[in-house]
C-alpha positions in Angstrom: 26.3 39.9 -14.2 22.7 39.0 -14.5 20.3 38.8 -11.6 17.5 36.2 -12.0 15.2 34.5 -9.5 13.8 32.0 -12.1 16.3 29.2 -11.5 19.5 29.0 -9.5 22.2 31.4 -8.4 25.5 30.8 -6.9 29.1 31.5 -6.2 32.3 30.1 -7.9 35.7 30.0 -6.3 38.4 29.2 -8.9 40.8 28.0 -6.1 39.5 25.9 -3.2 39.0 28.5 -0.5 39.8 26.5 2.6 43.1 24.8 1.4 44.1 27.1 -1.4 44.4 24.1 -3.7 44.7 25.5 -7.3 43.3 22.5 -9.2 39.8 22.6 -7.6 36.9 24.9 -8.5 34.2 25.2 -5.8 30.6 25.9 -7.1 27.9 26.7 -4.5 24.2 27.1 -5.6 20.7 27.8 -4.3 17.3 28.3 -5.8 16.3 31.8 -6.6 18.6 34.8 -5.9 22.0 34.2 -4.5 21.7 36.7 -1.6 21.0 33.8 0.8 24.4 32.4 0.1 26.1 35.7 0.6 24.3 36.3 3.9 25.0 32.7 5.1 21.3 32.2 5.5 21.2 28.8 3.9 23.5 25.8 3.3 23.9 25.7 -0.5 24.6 22.7 -2.7 28.3 22.4 -3.4 30.2 20.9 -6.4 34.0 20.4 -6.4 35.4 20.3 -9.9 38.9 19.1 -10.7 40.4 21.4 -13.3 42.7 18.9 -15.1 39.8 16.5 -15.6 37.7 19.3 -16.9 40.4 20.3 -19.4 40.6 16.6 -20.5 36.9 16.7 -21.4 36.0 14.0 -18.8 33.6 14.2 -15.9 35.3 16.7 -13.6 33.0 16.6 -10.6 34.9 14.9 -7.8 32.5 15.6 -5.0 29.1 17.1 -4.5 27.2 17.9 -1.3 23.4 18.4 -1.2 22.6 21.5 0.9 19.5 22.1 2.9 18.5 25.3 0.9 15.7 26.0 3.4 14.9 29.4 1.9 14.4 30.7 -1.7 14.7 34.4 -2.4 12.7 35.8 -5.3 11.7 39.2 -6.5 8.4 40.5 -5.0 5.5 41.3 -7.3 5.2 44.9 -8.5 3.5 47.0 -5.9 4.4 44.7 -3.0 6.0 45.9 0.1 9.7 45.4 -0.3 11.7 44.2 -3.3 12.3 40.6 -2.3 10.5 37.7 -0.7 12.5 35.0 1.2 10.2 32.0 1.0 10.4 28.5 2.5 11.7 26.1 0.0 9.4 23.0 -0.2 11.1 20.2 1.6 10.8 17.8 -1.5 12.9 20.3 -3.5 15.4 21.4 -0.9 16.3 17.9 0.4 16.1 15.9 -2.8 17.2 18.0 -5.8 20.6 19.6 -6.6 20.7 23.1 -7.9 21.0 23.5 -10.8 18.3 21.2 -12.0 15.4 21.5 -14.4 13.0 21.7 -11.4 11.7 23.6 -9.4 10.7 27.0 -10.8 10.8 29.4 -7.8 7.8 31.3 -9.3 5.7 28.4 -8.2 6.8 29.0 -4.6 5.3 32.5 -4.7 1.9 31.0 -5.7 2.2 28.4 -2.9 3.0 30.9 -0.1 
């Protein structure tokens, strides 16, 4: 498993966790490191993927939810106090863009804060 704060991180459930439905994959994602999902500190973006449609080579996303992603965790610069920074995600990124996307680069958040 790789750990990167340059894009998005997330969690995948190969069976829908609430109902146990075997034909749905639940993907959850946030900007930066995934620790904020694990801690329950943010509401991530969610993608529900239907396995039979995925196998058929068609668009398998049956539902997606845009999360608030209020925080973005990144690695702190060398010599900083602590290993991580938990920065405010700019509202234009958190509320308007799904993770993953080609924007934003969390490193830009460090310069802004």
